[in-house]
N, C-alpha and C positions, 0 to 999 in steps of 0.2 A: 288342337292343336294352337298352340298361344299365336294369340293375335295381337299386335300393338295396333290401336287406331290412329295413333299421331304419325307414325310412321308408313303408314300403310301397310306392314307388313307378315308374314306367318315365319314363325322363329320355331326351331323343334326346339323340344323340351329343356334334351343338353345343355342350347343356346341361352338359355334363358335365367339370368344370374340366383343366385340361392335363396333368396329372399323374394325372386317373383315379380323380379321389374324389367322390363327392357332393355339389354344391352346398350342401345343406343342414344334411348331418350331419358330413359330412366323410369317412365312411367309404370305403374303396377299393371300387372296382363293378368288377366282370367284365364284362366284355364278351363276352357268346356270340353265335354263330351262329343262323339259327332252326331248325336243325336239331341241333343240343345239339352234341355230338360226333363226328359222322357226316358223313366229307367223301369226297370221290372218292379219297384217296392214301389212307384205313385201311379203305375197305370191302372188302370179301373177296366175292363173289358166288359162289363156289366152296362156300366155308366154309356161304353161307346156306343152299345147297341142299342142304347135309349131303354133299357129295362130299370124302372125306379126299384129299387130297396132289393129286398133277398127273396120273392117271387121267383119258384118256376115258370118256364117260358115251355109250352108245349114242343113237344115235335113236331116239323110241320107233316102233314098230308102226303106229298110227297118224297119224303125220306122212308116213312112206313113202307112206301112201295114198293119201292127200291129195294129196299132189305126183306118187302117178302118175295118182290121176284130172285132176287138171288140165293132166295131160299128154297124156291120152286126148282129153280138152272139147278145148284149143286146137288139137292136130292136129285132128281133125273140120269143127273150124271155119274152117281154112285150106282144106280138101279141098272144105267148103262152098260156099266163097269164093270155087273158080274151077268148079265144076260150071255 
């Protein structure tokens, strides 16, 4: 949403002049997206997670335990279905 600092006002994109200036004071308005400068192209999830380089991160032991328990439970449900 376009914001004019000298006027301290938000403007609708259609209210800004064609050359990107404030209709009241004629200063140039920069139109930023809702999340600032973060976009899908410049977001690095490995850097945010603290992983350096292209090294692979092993799965946590509790995730493996959860998957194992899920497999055992679903296997028991299949066996119980045919009993």
